C-alpha positions, 0 to 999 in steps of 0.5 A, a space after each residue: 472520503 466524501 460525505 454520503 457519496 463514497 461507495 467505499 463507506 457503508 452507513 454503519 451509524 443508524 443515527 448521527 446522534 448515536 452516543 460515542 460510547 457505542 462507536 465501533 472501535 478497531 484493533 490497531 497496530 501500534 509502535 508501543 503496546 496493544 490498546 487492550 494491554 497498554 498502560 494509562 499513558 496509552 489513553 492519555 489524550 495529546 494536545 492536537 493542533 487545529 486544522 488551521 495550524 497545519 496551513 500557512 497563515 498571512 497577516 490578513 484573514 479572509 472570510 473563509 479563514 475566519 469561518 474555518 477557525 470558527 469551525 476548528 474551535 468546535 469541541 467536536 464532541 461537547 461532553 469530552 472536548 476536542 482532544 479527547 474527541 480526536 483520540 476517539 476518532 483515531 481509534 475508529 475504523 476508517 470504514 466509518 469515517 464517511 459517516 462520521 464526516 456527516 456529524 459536523 463541519 469539524 469532523 468533516 474537515 479533519 477527515 476530508 483534509 487528511 489531517 486525521 490520517 496524519 494524527 493516526 500516523 503520529 500515534 502509530 495507529 495503522 489500519 491496512 486495506 488490500 487494493 487489487 485489480 482483476 479487471 483492467 480498469 476496475 479496482 476493489 478494496 478489502 478490509 481484513 478487519 471487517 472482511 468486506 469487499 468494496 468497489 472503487 470508481 472505475 478508472 478513466 483511461 483510453 485503450 492504449 493505457 488499458 492494454 499497457 503493462 501497469 504497476 501499482 503502489 499505495 502510499 499515504 492515502 493514495 493508490 497510484 497506478 502507472 501505465 502508458 498512453 500513446 506517446 508517454 507514460 501516465 500515472 492515475 492517482 486514487 485518493 481515499 479522501 475524495 474517492 476519485 481518480 485523477 491524472 496529470 502527475 509525472 515523475 522526473 524520469 517516467 518509467 515502467 517495469 520498475 521496483 517500488 515500495 512505500 513507508 508511511 507517506 513516502 515511496 521509492 521507485 527504482 529501475 525499470 524502462 524508459 519510453 524507448 525501452 532502455 533499462 534504468 538504474 535511476 531512482 526517485 522518491 515520492 512524497 504523498 503529502 506534497 505530491 513531489 518527486 525527488 531524484 535519488 542517486 542511481 543504483 550500481 546496476 540498471 535493472 527492470 522487472 525487479 521488486 522492492 521492499 523497505 526493511 530495517 529503515 532501508 530500501 531494497 531492490 531485489 532481482 530483475 533483468 539487466 546486463 548486456 545479455 539481459 539475464 536474471 540478476 541474482 543480486 539486490 541493492 540496499 539504499 541507505 536513506 541517511 547516507 544516500 548510498 547504494 550497496 550491492 548485496 549478492 544472492 538476494 534474489 529468492 530464486 526463480 519459478 520452475 528451477 526445482 523442476 529443471 524448467 528453463 524459461 526466457 528471463 522476461 517470462 517470469 514475474 518479478 520476485 514475489 517478496 514481502 516484509 513483515 516485522 523487518 523479516 523478508 519473505 518470498 513466494 517461489 513456486 508453492 513454497 514460502 521462503 525466509 531470508 537470513 540476513 546474516 548468512 545472506 541466503 534463503 530458507 524454506 519455511 513452509 508451503 503456500 495455500 494449496 489453491 494459490 496457483 500462478 503461471 511463473 509467478 504471474 496472477 498471484 499477489 504476495 504482500 505484507 499486511 501489517 503483522 501478516 502475509 497475505 496471498 491473493 489468487 486461486 484456481 481457474 478452469 474453463 472460464 470460471 474460477 475463484 479469487 481467495 485471500 489467505 493470511 498467515 501471521 509469521 510470529 505465530 509459527 510455521 505457515 498456517 493459512 487462514 482464508 479471509 475471503 473468497 469470490 468468483 472471478 474469471 481473471 487472475 490478479 493483475 495488480 495489488 497494493 496494501 495501503 496502511 493509514 
């Protein structure tokens, strides 16, 4: 994030000379042990490459290259050296990175280049923030660790994009918002490194109403509609490190208004609308990233809203399946129930209820997402032009659904789009 200019970064340090022993450290998710319970190996500093080591070098060095190498040789925190300094930075909350970037050039280079986030990913340090939009061109972020709301810069766009259907996706250090302008599809990209929006990126096969999911720096998008309204079976993978799109093999069935997740290292597309009769699809499809093959899975859709009440609706009137994966277990929100997918029996079981005030209209206006080791639900009641947005969370490993309200705020609108960024 830009030093001193990011509206997402509160100034938490009273002085840039504050001792590192007083820095606030965050609880974080790790692929090994929790930092408070781990062995001494968890604290052993690794030998980290310099920022310049990530870049291609040539035989000739420019003045900028020499200046950068001089900056990279800084120990960051003199008393403990460079490698231990980076170990400390990795464990700081990313809420503090804007302030930390102002301490010296090397700190700023590590943060603004994005290298600190690559190093966090290598050490299994992941901090999840929730990004959502309740107004057409406005986005907010919520830090569940410190329970803080933050406003992103307003999106630049035209009237056509503002009123078009949109999908959103968080991948790496980016938030992507997909929509449509007068003659073409468009992607707006928000970067936490610059706290700014940009456009101009295009997919190999532009689409809308697709299913998508991310894992680390990659994301996969599948299905959807092309600019003529044709339903697609094609899929693409996006790498946020180089901002490149790769065409993947096509699914067995074309589908739109579907959902997608990563689970057990594979990518799954669930539900949607397809076929010559444009009916709801109950099957899912599994994509193996190693074999590059799709496998159809019957009865993977969790069911549709209103089915228990015997209410019949047009297929397109219902939102895509509200699904999320926590610890490689698949969950869904249907009506006011939480359901869990049994992988062996290939069936869904009801495990509990959603928060009482998590209302929706056929699934629209409610966000159901995975956020680290917890499930989150964003939504709330609205009456007579007034209402609330409530953010509730539940940790499935702790037992049956017991929802904890993390935050609440006034909002006259429901949730249009939502994504969770882990970095």
